[in-house]
C-alpha positions as CSV (number, residue, x, y, z in Angstrom):
1,M,0.0,0.0,0.0
2,A,2.8,2.4,0.9
3,R,4.6,1.6,-2.4
4,A,1.4,2.3,-4.3
5,E,0.9,5.6,-2.5
6,K,4.5,6.6,-3.3
7,L,4.0,5.7,-7.0
8,Y,0.8,7.7,-7.1
9,K,2.5,10.7,-5.5
10,D,5.5,10.5,-7.9
11,Y,3.4,10.1,-11.0
12,F,1.1,12.9,-9.9
13,L,4.0,15.3,-9.3
14,E,5.5,14.3,-12.6
15,Y,2.2,15.0,-14.4
16,A,1.7,18.3,-12.6
17,S,5.2,19.4,-13.5
18,Y,4.6,18.5,-17.1
19,V,1.3,20.5,-17.3
20,I,2.8,23.5,-15.6
21,R,6.0,23.8,-17.6
22,D,5.1,22.2,-20.9
23,R,1.5,23.1,-21.6
24,A,-0.2,25.8,-19.5
25,I,2.3,28.4,-18.2
26,P,4.5,30.6,-20.5
27,D,8.2,31.0,-20.1
28,L,9.3,34.5,-19.0
29,L,12.2,34.5,-21.4
30,D,10.2,34.3,-24.6
31,G,6.6,34.5,-23.3
32,F,5.5,31.4,-25.2
33,K,3.8,28.1,-24.3
34,P,5.4,25.1,-26.0
35,V,2.9,24.9,-28.8
36,Q,3.4,28.6,-29.7
37,R,7.1,28.2,-29.6
38,R,7.0,25.2,-31.9
39,I,4.7,27.0,-34.4
40,L,7.1,30.0,-34.7
41,H,10.2,27.7,-34.9
42,T,8.4,25.8,-37.7
43,M,7.6,29.1,-39.5
44,I,11.2,30.3,-39.1
45,S,12.6,27.1,-40.5
46,I,10.4,27.2,-43.6
47,D,10.3,31.0,-44.1
48,D,11.0,32.2,-47.6
49,G,9.0,35.4,-47.6
50,R,6.0,33.8,-49.2
51,F,2.6,32.7,-47.8
52,N,2.2,29.1,-46.8
53,K,-1.1,27.2,-46.3
54,V,-1.9,27.0,-42.6
55,A,-2.7,23.3,-43.1
56,G,0.9,22.8,-44.4
57,V,2.4,24.8,-41.4
58,V,0.3,22.7,-39.0
59,G,1.5,19.5,-40.6
60,E,5.1,20.6,-40.5
61,C,4.7,21.6,-36.8
62,M,3.5,18.2,-35.9
63,K,7.1,17.0,-36.2
64,Y,7.7,19.0,-33.0
65,H,4.3,19.0,-31.2
66,P,2.9,15.6,-30.1
67,H,-0.7,16.8,-29.3
68,G,-2.5,16.8,-32.6
69,D,-3.3,19.3,-35.3
70,S,-6.3,21.0,-33.7
71,S,-4.3,22.5,-30.8
72,I,-1.6,23.7,-33.3
73,Y,-4.2,25.3,-35.6
74,G,-6.0,27.1,-32.7
75,A,-2.8,28.4,-31.3
76,L,-1.6,29.7,-34.8
77,V,-4.9,31.6,-35.3
78,N,-4.5,33.2,-31.8
79,I,-0.9,34.3,-32.7
80,E,-2.1,35.8,-35.9
81,N,-4.9,37.7,-34.1
82,D,-2.2,39.2,-31.8
83,G,-0.8,40.9,-34.9
84,L,2.9,40.7,-33.9
85,F,4.6,37.6,-35.4
86,I,2.4,36.2,-38.1
87,E,0.7,37.9,-41.1
88,G,-2.4,36.1,-42.2
89,Q,-4.3,35.9,-45.5
90,G,-7.9,34.8,-45.5
91,N,-10.5,34.5,-42.8
92,Y,-8.9,34.4,-39.4
93,G,-12.2,35.0,-37.6
94,N,-13.3,38.1,-35.7
95,I,-12.3,38.8,-32.1
96,L,-15.2,41.3,-31.9
97,T,-18.0,39.0,-32.9
98,G,-16.4,35.7,-31.8
99,D,-16.7,34.2,-35.3
100,S,-14.2,31.4,-35.8
101,A,-11.5,31.2,-38.4
102,A,-11.9,29.3,-41.7
103,A,-10.5,25.8,-42.0
104,A,-6.7,25.5,-42.1
105,R,-6.8,24.5,-45.8
106,Y,-8.4,27.8,-46.8
107,I,-6.1,30.3,-45.0
108,E,-2.4,31.2,-45.4
109,C,0.3,32.7,-43.2
110,R,3.8,33.9,-43.2
111,L,6.3,35.2,-40.7
112,K,6.6,38.9,-40.1
113,P,10.1,40.5,-40.0
114,F,9.5,41.5,-36.4
115,A,9.4,37.8,-35.4
116,K,12.9,37.0,-36.7
117,K,14.4,40.3,-35.4
118,V,13.3,39.7,-31.8
119,L,13.3,35.8,-31.6
120,Y,15.8,34.4,-34.0
121,S,19.3,34.0,-32.6
122,P,20.3,30.4,-33.5
123,E,23.9,30.7,-32.3
124,I,22.9,31.6,-28.7
125,T,19.7,29.5,-28.6
126,E,19.8,26.0,-27.0
127,Y,18.3,23.3,-29.1
128,V,17.2,19.8,-28.0
129,D,15.8,16.7,-29.8
130,S,12.1,16.8,-30.7
131,Y,9.8,14.2,-29.1
132,D,10.7,11.5,-31.7
133,G,14.4,12.4,-31.9
134,R,14.4,13.2,-35.6
135,N,14.6,17.0,-35.4
136,K,15.9,19.8,-33.2
137,E,13.7,22.4,-31.5
138,P,14.6,25.4,-29.2
139,V,14.3,25.0,-25.5
140,V,13.3,28.7,-25.4
141,F,13.8,31.6,-27.7
142,Q,16.2,34.4,-26.6
143,A,13.4,37.0,-27.0
144,K,14.6,40.6,-27.0
145,V,11.2,42.0,-25.8
146,P,8.8,40.9,-23.1
147,V,6.4,39.0,-25.4
148,V,3.9,37.8,-22.8
149,A,3.5,41.3,-21.4
150,I,2.6,42.5,-24.9
151,T,0.3,39.7,-26.0
152,G,-1.1,38.6,-22.7
153,T,-2.0,35.0,-21.9
154,S,-4.1,32.7,-19.7
155,G,-3.7,29.1,-18.6
156,I,-4.8,26.7,-16.0
157,A,-2.4,24.1,-14.7
158,V,-2.4,21.7,-11.7
159,G,-3.0,23.8,-8.6
160,M,-2.2,27.1,-10.2
161,S,-3.2,29.4,-13.1
162,T,-1.9,32.4,-15.0
163,K,-3.7,35.4,-16.3
164,I,-1.7,38.2,-17.9
165,L,-3.4,41.1,-19.7
166,P,-2.1,42.4,-23.0
167,H,-0.3,45.8,-23.2
168,N,0.4,48.2,-26.0
169,I,3.5,47.2,-28.0
170,L,4.7,50.8,-28.4
171,E,4.2,51.6,-24.7
172,V,6.0,48.4,-23.6
173,L,9.0,49.3,-25.9
174,E,9.1,52.8,-24.5
175,C,9.1,51.4,-21.0
176,Q,11.9,49.0,-22.0
177,K,13.9,52.1,-23.1
178,K,13.3,53.7,-19.7
179,A,14.4,50.5,-17.9
180,L,17.6,50.6,-19.9
181,R,18.3,54.1,-18.7
182,G,17.4,53.2,-15.1
183,E,14.3,55.4,-15.1
184,E,11.0,54.6,-13.4
185,F,7.9,53.9,-15.5
186,E,4.3,52.8,-15.2
187,I,2.6,50.4,-17.6
188,Y,-1.1,49.6,-17.9
189,P,-3.2,47.1,-20.0
190,D,-4.4,47.9,-23.5
191,F,-7.0,45.8,-25.2
192,P,-7.6,45.2,-29.0
193,T,-11.3,45.7,-28.5
194,G,-10.9,49.2,-27.0
195,G,-13.3,50.2,-24.2
196,M,-12.4,51.8,-20.9
197,V,-10.2,50.3,-18.2
198,D,-9.9,51.2,-14.5
199,V,-6.4,50.4,-13.3
200,S,-6.7,51.7,-9.8
201,E,-6.3,48.2,-8.4
202,Y,-4.0,46.8,-11.1
203,D,-1.0,46.5,-8.8
204,D,1.6,46.0,-11.5
205,G,-0.4,43.1,-13.0
206,K,-1.0,41.3,-9.7
207,G,-4.4,42.8,-8.8
208,R,-7.5,43.3,-10.9
209,V,-9.0,45.8,-13.4
210,T,-12.5,46.8,-14.3
211,V,-13.3,47.0,-18.0
212,R,-16.4,48.5,-19.6
213,A,-17.8,49.1,-23.1
214,K,-18.1,52.6,-24.7
215,F,-21.5,53.9,-25.7
216,N,-22.8,56.6,-28.0
217,T,-25.9,58.1,-26.3
218,S,-26.4,61.1,-28.7
219,D,-29.7,59.6,-29.7
220,P,-32.0,59.5,-26.7
221,K,-34.0,56.6,-28.1
222,K,-31.1,54.6,-29.5
223,L,-27.9,53.6,-27.8
224,I,-24.9,52.4,-29.8
225,I,-22.2,50.2,-28.3
226,E,-19.0,51.3,-30.1
227,E,-16.3,49.5,-28.2
228,L,-16.4,46.2,-26.2
229,P,-14.8,45.2,-22.9
230,Y,-11.9,42.8,-23.1
231,E,-12.8,39.1,-23.7
232,V,-16.4,40.0,-24.5
233,T,-17.7,39.4,-28.0
234,S,-20.7,41.2,-29.6
235,S,-22.7,37.9,-29.5
236,S,-22.0,37.2,-25.8
237,L,-22.7,40.8,-24.9
238,I,-26.1,40.7,-26.7
239,E,-27.0,37.5,-24.8
240,S,-26.3,39.2,-21.5
241,I,-28.4,42.2,-22.5
242,K,-31.3,40.0,-23.6
243,K,-31.1,38.1,-20.3
244,A,-31.3,41.4,-18.3
245,D,-34.2,42.5,-20.5
246,A,-36.1,39.3,-19.9
247,G,-35.6,39.8,-16.1
248,G,-37.3,43.2,-16.3
249,Q,-34.1,45.1,-15.6
250,L,-34.0,46.8,-19.0
251,K,-36.8,48.0,-21.3
252,I,-35.6,47.2,-24.8
253,A,-37.7,47.5,-28.0
254,S,-35.1,45.9,-30.3
255,I,-31.4,45.1,-30.5
256,N,-29.3,44.7,-33.6
257,D,-25.7,43.7,-34.2
258,Y,-23.9,45.4,-37.1
259,T,-20.4,44.6,-35.8
260,A,-17.8,43.9,-38.5
261,E,-14.4,45.6,-38.4
262,K,-15.6,47.8,-35.6
263,A,-18.1,47.1,-32.8
264,N,-21.6,48.4,-33.6
265,I,-24.5,47.1,-31.4
266,E,-27.7,49.1,-31.7
267,I,-30.2,49.1,-28.8
268,C,-33.6,50.8,-29.3
269,W,-35.7,51.6,-26.1
270,Q,-39.3,51.2,-25.3
271,R,-41.6,54.2,-24.8
272,N,-40.6,56.6,-22.0
273,V,-37.2,55.0,-21.7
274,Y,-34.1,57.1,-22.7
275,S,-30.4,56.2,-23.4
276,E,-28.9,58.4,-20.7
277,D,-31.1,56.8,-18.1
278,M,-30.0,53.2,-19.1
279,V,-26.2,53.7,-19.2
280,D,-25.6,52.7,-15.5
281,L,-28.2,49.9,-15.8
282,L,-26.3,48.4,-18.7
283,Y,-23.0,48.5,-16.8
284,A,-24.5,47.0,-13.7
285,T,-26.7,44.3,-15.2
286,T,-24.8,43.1,-18.3
287,D,-21.4,42.2,-19.6
288,C,-20.9,45.9,-20.6
289,Q,-18.8,46.0,-17.5
290,K,-16.8,43.3,-15.8
291,K,-14.0,42.8,-13.4
292,I,-10.9,40.8,-14.4
293,S,-8.5,39.4,-11.8
294,V,-4.9,38.9,-12.9
295,N,-2.0,36.7,-11.8
296,P,1.3,37.1,-13.8
297,L,2.6,33.6,-13.2
298,V,5.4,32.6,-15.6
299,I,8.2,30.0,-15.7
300,V,11.5,31.3,-14.5
301,D,14.5,28.9,-14.6
302,G,12.1,26.0,-14.9
303,L,9.9,26.9,-11.9
304,P,6.6,28.8,-11.7
305,K,6.9,32.3,-10.3
306,V,4.7,35.4,-10.0
307,V,6.5,38.3,-11.8
308,G,4.9,41.8,-12.1
309,I,4.7,43.4,-15.5
310,S,7.3,46.1,-14.7
311,E,9.6,43.4,-13.4
312,Q,9.2,41.5,-16.7
313,I,10.1,44.6,-18.6
314,K,13.2,45.3,-16.5
315,F,14.2,41.7,-16.9
316,H,14.0,41.9,-20.6
317,A,15.9,45.3,-20.7
318,D,18.8,43.5,-19.0
319,H,18.3,40.4,-21.2
320,L,18.3,42.6,-24.3
321,V,21.7,44.0,-23.4
322,E,23.2,40.6,-22.7
323,T,21.7,39.1,-25.9
324,L,23.0,42.0,-28.0
325,R,26.4,41.7,-26.4
326,K,26.5,37.9,-27.2
327,E,25.4,38.5,-30.8
328,L,28.0,41.3,-31.3
329,N,30.7,39.1,-29.9
330,I,29.7,36.3,-32.3
331,E,29.5,38.7,-35.2
332,M,32.9,40.1,-34.2
333,G,34.3,36.6,-34.3
334,H,32.8,36.0,-37.8
335,L,34.2,39.3,-39.1
336,R,37.6,38.5,-37.8
337,D,37.5,35.1,-39.4
338,K,36.4,36.7,-42.6
339,L,39.1,39.3,-42.4
340,R,41.8,36.6,-41.8
341,A,40.4,34.6,-44.7
342,R,40.5,37.6,-47.1
343,T,44.0,38.5,-45.9
344,L,45.3,35.0,-46.3
345,E,43.7,34.8,-49.7
346,R,45.3,38.1,-50.8
347,I,48.8,37.1,-49.6
348,F,48.4,33.6,-51.1
349,I,47.6,35.0,-54.6
350,E,49.5,38.3,-54.5
351,E,52.8,36.8,-53.2
352,R,52.3,33.7,-55.5
353,I,52.6,31.3,-52.6
354,Y,50.6,28.8,-54.7
355,K,53.7,28.4,-56.9
356,R,55.5,26.7,-54.0
357,I,53.4,23.6,-54.2
358,E,54.0,22.8,-57.9
359,S,57.0,20.4,-57.2
360,K,55.6,18.9,-54.0
361,E,54.6,15.2,-54.2
362,S,52.7,14.7,-50.9
363,A,49.8,16.4,-49.1
364,E,52.1,17.0,-46.1
365,A,54.7,18.7,-48.2
366,V,52.1,20.8,-49.9
367,E,50.7,22.0,-46.6
368,K,54.1,22.7,-45.2
369,A,55.1,24.7,-48.3
370,V,52.0,26.9,-47.9
371,V,52.5,27.5,-44.2
372,T,56.2,28.3,-44.7
373,G,55.3,30.8,-47.5
374,F,53.3,32.8,-45.0
375,K,56.1,33.2,-42.4
376,P,57.4,36.5,-43.9
377,F,53.9,38.0,-43.5
378,M,53.2,37.2,-39.8
379,S,52.5,40.8,-38.9
380,E,49.7,40.9,-41.4
381,I,48.0,37.7,-40.3
382,G,48.1,38.4,-36.6
383,D,51.2,36.2,-35.8
384,I,49.2,33.1,-36.3
385,L,50.3,30.7,-39.0
386,P,47.5,29.2,-41.3
387,T,45.8,26.2,-39.8
388,H,45.0,23.0,-41.7
389,D,41.5,24.3,-42.5
390,D,43.0,27.6,-43.7
391,V,45.3,25.7,-46.1
392,E,42.5,23.5,-47.3
393,R,40.4,26.5,-48.1
394,L,43.3,28.2,-49.9
395,L,44.0,25.2,-52.0
396,K,40.4,25.0,-53.2
397,I,40.6,28.4,-54.9
398,P,40.1,27.7,-58.6
399,I,42.8,28.8,-61.1
400,R,40.3,31.0,-62.9
401,R,39.9,33.1,-59.7
402,I,43.6,33.3,-59.2
403,S,44.1,34.6,-62.7
404,L,41.3,37.1,-62.4
405,F,42.1,38.2,-58.8
406,D,41.4,41.8,-58.2
407,I,43.7,43.1,-55.5
408,E,41.9,46.5,-55.2
409,K,38.6,44.8,-54.8
410,N,40.0,42.5,-52.1
411,R,41.5,45.4,-50.2
412,E,38.2,47.2,-50.4
413,E,36.4,44.2,-48.9
414,I,39.1,44.1,-46.2
415,R,38.5,47.8,-45.4
416,Q,34.7,47.2,-45.2
417,I,35.3,44.2,-42.9
418,E,37.6,46.4,-40.7
419,A,34.9,49.1,-40.7
420,D,32.3,46.5,-39.6
421,I,34.6,45.3,-36.8
422,A,35.1,48.9,-35.6
423,L,31.3,49.3,-35.7
424,C,30.8,46.2,-33.6
425,Q,33.4,47.3,-31.1
426,H,31.8,50.7,-30.9
427,R,28.4,49.1,-30.2
428,L,30.0,46.9,-27.6
429,D,31.6,49.9,-25.9
430,N,28.2,51.7,-26.0
431,I,25.9,48.7,-25.5
432,I,23.1,50.7,-23.7
433,D,22.9,53.2,-26.6
434,Y,22.9,50.4,-29.1
435,A,20.1,48.6,-27.2
436,E,18.1,51.8,-27.3
437,D,18.7,52.2,-31.0
438,F,17.6,48.6,-31.5
439,I,14.3,49.3,-29.7
440,T,13.8,52.5,-31.7
441,E,14.2,50.4,-34.8
442,L,11.5,48.0,-33.6
443,E,9.2,50.9,-32.8
444,G,9.6,52.0,-36.5
445,M,8.0,48.7,-37.5
446,F,4.6,49.7,-36.0
447,D,2.4,52.5,-37.3
448,P,1.1,54.5,-34.3
449,S,-2.2,55.0,-36.1
450,I,-2.7,51.2,-36.2
451,Y,-0.8,50.1,-33.1
452,G,-1.5,53.1,-30.8
453,R,-3.4,52.8,-27.5
454,K,-7.0,51.6,-28.0
455,S,-8.3,51.4,-24.5
456,E,-9.0,54.6,-22.5
457,I,-7.7,54.6,-18.9
458,G,-10.2,56.2,-16.5
459,Q,-11.9,56.0,-13.1
460,I,-14.9,53.7,-13.1
461,E,-17.5,54.2,-10.4
462,H,-18.7,50.9,-9.2
463,K,-22.5,50.6,-8.8
464,S,-24.5,47.5,-8.1
465,A,-27.5,46.6,-10.2
466,K,-29.7,47.4,-7.2
467,E,-28.3,50.9,-6.9
468,V,-29.0,51.9,-10.5
469,A,-32.2,49.9,-11.1
470,V,-35.2,52.0,-12.2
471,R,-38.1,51.9,-9.8
472,N,-40.9,51.8,-12.2
473,M,-43.2,49.0,-10.9
474,D,-46.3,50.0,-8.9
475,V,-47.0,48.1,-5.7
476,R,-50.7,48.1,-5.1
477,Y,-52.8,46.8,-2.2
478,D,-56.5,46.0,-2.4
479,P,-58.2,45.8,1.0
480,E,-61.3,44.2,-0.5
481,T,-59.4,41.1,-1.7
482,G,-56.3,41.3,0.6
483,Y,-53.8,41.0,-2.2
484,L,-50.5,43.0,-2.5
485,G,-48.2,43.1,-5.5
486,T,-47.1,44.6,-8.8
487,N,-49.8,42.8,-10.7
488,V,-52.8,43.9,-8.5
489,K,-55.1,45.9,-10.8
490,T,-57.3,47.4,-8.1
491,G,-56.5,49.5,-5.0
492,D,-54.1,52.4,-4.6
493,S,-50.5,52.6,-5.7
494,L,-48.4,52.5,-2.5
495,L,-44.8,52.4,-3.7
496,K,-42.7,52.1,-6.8
497,I,-40.0,49.4,-6.8
498,S,-37.5,47.7,-9.0
499,T,-36.9,44.0,-9.5
500,Y,-34.1,44.2,-6.9
501,D,-36.1,45.8,-4.1
502,R,-37.5,44.1,-1.0
503,I,-40.4,45.8,0.8
504,F,-41.3,46.3,4.4
505,Y,-45.0,46.5,5.3
506,M,-46.9,46.7,8.6
507,K,-50.5,45.9,8.7
508,N,-53.1,47.7,10.9
509,N,-53.1,44.8,13.3
510,G,-49.4,45.4,14.0
511,E,-48.0,42.4,12.0
512,Y,-45.0,43.3,9.8
513,R,-42.9,41.5,7.3
514,V,-39.9,42.1,4.9
515,T,-40.3,40.3,1.6
516,T,-39.3,40.2,-2.0
517,I,-42.4,41.4,-3.8
518,T,-44.1,39.2,-6.4
519,D,-46.9,39.8,-8.9
520,K,-49.5,39.1,-6.3
521,I,-49.4,37.8,-2.7
522,F,-52.2,37.4,-0.2
523,I,-51.5,39.3,3.1
524,G,-55.0,39.7,4.5
525,K,-57.8,42.4,4.7
526,E,-56.6,44.1,7.8
527,G,-55.2,47.1,5.8
528,I,-51.7,48.5,5.6
529,F,-50.4,51.1,8.1
530,D,-46.9,51.5,6.6
531,I,-44.9,50.4,3.6
532,D,-41.4,51.2,2.6
533,Y,-38.2,49.7,1.0
534,G,-36.9,46.7,2.9
535,E,-33.4,47.9,3.6
536,K,-32.4,47.6,7.2
537,E,-31.1,51.2,7.3
538,V,-34.5,52.4,6.0
539,V,-36.6,50.3,8.4
540,A,-34.4,51.0,11.5
541,K,-35.0,54.8,11.2
542,K,-38.6,54.4,12.0
543,I,-40.0,54.6,15.6
544,F,-43.3,52.9,16.0
545,T,-45.7,53.8,18.8
546,M,-48.7,51.5,19.3
547,I,-51.6,52.1,21.7
548,Y,-53.6,49.0,22.3
549,R,-56.2,47.5,24.6
550,D,-55.2,44.3,26.4
551,K,-56.7,42.2,29.1
552,V,-54.7,40.9,32.0
553,G,-56.8,38.7,34.2
554,D,-60.1,40.6,34.8
555,R,-58.5,43.9,34.2
556,K,-58.7,45.8,30.9
557,L,-55.6,47.9,30.4
558,W,-54.6,50.6,27.9
559,M,-51.0,49.9,26.9
560,I,-48.4,51.8,25.0
561,K,-45.4,50.3,23.2
562,R,-42.6,52.2,21.4
563,F,-40.0,50.3,19.5
564,Q,-37.6,50.3,16.5
565,I,-36.9,47.4,14.2
566,S,-33.2,46.9,14.2
567,A,-33.1,43.4,12.8
568,F,-35.3,41.1,10.9
569,S,-35.4,37.9,8.7
570,V,-36.7,38.1,5.2
571,D,-40.2,36.5,4.7
572,K,-40.8,36.1,8.4
573,T,-44.0,37.5,9.9
574,Y,-43.5,39.3,13.2
575,I,-46.3,39.9,15.8
576,T,-45.9,43.1,17.8
577,V,-48.7,42.9,20.4
578,P,-50.2,40.0,22.5
579,E,-52.5,37.7,20.6
580,K,-55.8,39.0,22.1
581,A,-54.8,42.6,22.2
582,K,-56.6,45.1,20.0
583,I,-54.6,48.0,18.5
584,K,-56.3,51.4,18.6
585,K,-53.6,53.6,17.2
586,I,-50.2,53.3,15.5
587,C,-48.1,56.4,15.1
588,L,-44.7,57.2,13.5
589,Y,-44.2,60.5,15.3
590,P,-40.8,60.6,17.1
591,S,-42.2,63.0,19.7
592,A,-45.9,63.6,20.7
593,I,-48.4,64.2,23.4
594,I,-51.3,61.8,24.0
595,H,-54.4,63.6,25.2
596,V,-57.0,61.3,26.7
597,K,-60.6,62.1,27.8
598,Y,-62.1,59.7,30.3
599,K,-65.7,58.5,30.3
600,E,-68.1,60.5,32.5
601,G,-70.2,58.8,35.2
602,M,-67.3,56.5,36.2
603,K,-66.6,58.7,39.3
604,Y,-63.2,59.8,38.0
605,R,-62.0,63.0,39.7
606,V,-59.8,63.9,36.6
607,L,-61.6,63.6,33.3
608,E,-58.7,64.7,31.0
609,E,-55.0,63.9,31.1
610,D,-51.9,64.2,28.9
611,F,-49.0,61.7,28.4
612,R,-45.8,62.3,26.6
613,F,-44.0,59.9,24.3
614,A,-40.8,60.9,25.9
615,D,-41.9,59.3,29.2
616,F,-41.9,55.9,27.6
617,K,-38.7,54.0,26.7
618,I,-38.0,53.1,23.0
619,L,-37.4,49.4,22.7
620,K,-34.7,48.1,20.3
621,S,-37.0,45.2,19.3
622,S,-40.6,44.7,18.5
623,S,-40.8,41.7,20.8
624,G,-40.4,43.7,24.0
625,Q,-43.1,44.2,26.6
626,G,-45.3,47.4,26.4
627,N,-46.0,49.9,29.2
628,Q,-49.3,50.5,31.0
629,L,-50.9,53.8,29.9
630,T,-54.1,53.8,32.0
631,T,-56.7,51.4,33.4
632,K,-59.5,53.9,33.0
633,E,-62.3,53.8,30.4
634,L,-61.6,56.3,27.6
635,E,-64.1,58.5,25.8
636,K,-61.5,59.9,23.4
637,L,-57.8,59.7,22.6
638,V,-55.9,62.2,20.4
639,I,-52.2,62.2,19.6
640,K,-50.6,65.6,19.1
641,Q,-47.1,65.8,17.5
642,T,-44.5,68.0,19.2
643,K,-41.2,69.6,18.2
644,D,-38.7,69.5,21.0
645,T,-41.2,69.6,23.9
646,K,-43.7,72.1,22.4
647,T,-47.1,71.1,21.2
648,S,-47.7,71.6,17.5
649,L,-51.0,73.2,16.3
650,E,-52.0,70.1,14.4
651,A,-53.1,66.8,15.9
652,E,-52.5,63.6,14.1
653,P,-55.8,62.4,12.4
654,T,-57.3,59.2,13.7
655,L,-55.8,56.4,11.6
656,F,-58.3,53.8,12.6
657,D,-60.3,52.8,15.7
């Protein structure tokens, strides 16, 4: 059993590691997942400047990728839609509408110059055997720009996931320049679909953003959606709008999608509904606004690590310098080899060293004669005698070339090579400036009118659907039938609500309830004393004063109860007075005087008396015990509202008896 558990654990860890590194999480160095890297490696290897059928590229890539053609085709289409590395010809789908690309046999692609310039460095790239051992593929490209910060990515692995938003290519390159100079910078996402983005919680790619669509509300009866939020298509957006409309949150007459190269969704409103009034509702109830949480997880030195966007750019600024230095040193070596070869060739022909081999009978003697012939010219060839390879190359020069050898042309080539060497050395001595010039050259490949920022950065006020919902539904109560609701046709309109509202109502018998209103519910024929919105802060502001008649033993008492409702459960009915008590008055005055007149003939010495609300404690719950007001029989009871402690001129009308 223990051995089985160990095997399971080992196999699971091996699988998890494979999914994390080889499928789902991009490498920081080149920003690619393996399938993307293999696609670009394939296209670099077959690149001749002409378009290739995508089906052919997919087939060629299968020599490196062991997971079938559909994953390769889908990844290639996504790379083309990014617009950086692959130029497409044909129908590659539409990121605005969500339409898929045509079949691989109908579309073509070729590599963009930008791809080779930033990815292709074969002499400093490590290559390994492909899965079947027949070919070589790169472990990782030595990318000169932070690819994943530009294109963005998402992936789900075992126990972890990555989500990196795309950024504007020109802004990223400019930030990379600042990183080279050691300057501070800020970078924020930019989306191909445009829209607005709130980056106040972005936290260098480790937090979240809020994205929203852009509207044209110039026509009060017709709203046009002109830009979409990131990862929202016109079709999915329309579905969310229709869903909100079906739920009664919107009042749409018609909706039409005219999206093609640009987003264009037209919403026409019902009567008495206007575009400006519906903007906040669209943001709150549909996919016109959404929050996106991000997590910049990448592979660094074979291990997953969270790396902020600015950290990625700084890393690639340093990596660019190192990569350019390696390339310049390699180029310098090639130029020096070329200079030596041209110098050896000139001396070999100009000084007629080839004549020395005419009488030699063995290969060893021939080589020795050639090497000996160069000894007088050691200062010109760098004090290093020709090697065996040098001699072999010289001996392969055809007689025709020797006879037509142009010394001036050779010397001009040597001067050009020396100039190239000097340029390489200058670039090495000023490597930061050279790196900046390299980035400037990259920037020149992108037209700002096409590749400029598309998303507007702004502050987005977050409102819930409940906050912006239009309260346009009448709540009616019919005391004849006892029904309350938005579909009750008789009775008076008591309140206007939205679909998100709950209501509080108290009946004349003191029962109260907070509920989500429906078309029609039966609550009884007792009548409604008070109705309001069912938010706790609204209900808790009310101070209820109840005067009721109760019987304790043989005694009939007049009771008063003052309370607030600080807590409640939804859809629960609460009773405020004893079961057999009968309420005579309910009042919402915060301060008042109760004037009572007692019945004559009962031998009462005092026939009239006043009581103040302030003399009775306000309970924090409706379930508390009331206070005795009087035991005498009443002829009349009037409540007079007061301000501070002074009696007002008006008395509250009798609500019911």
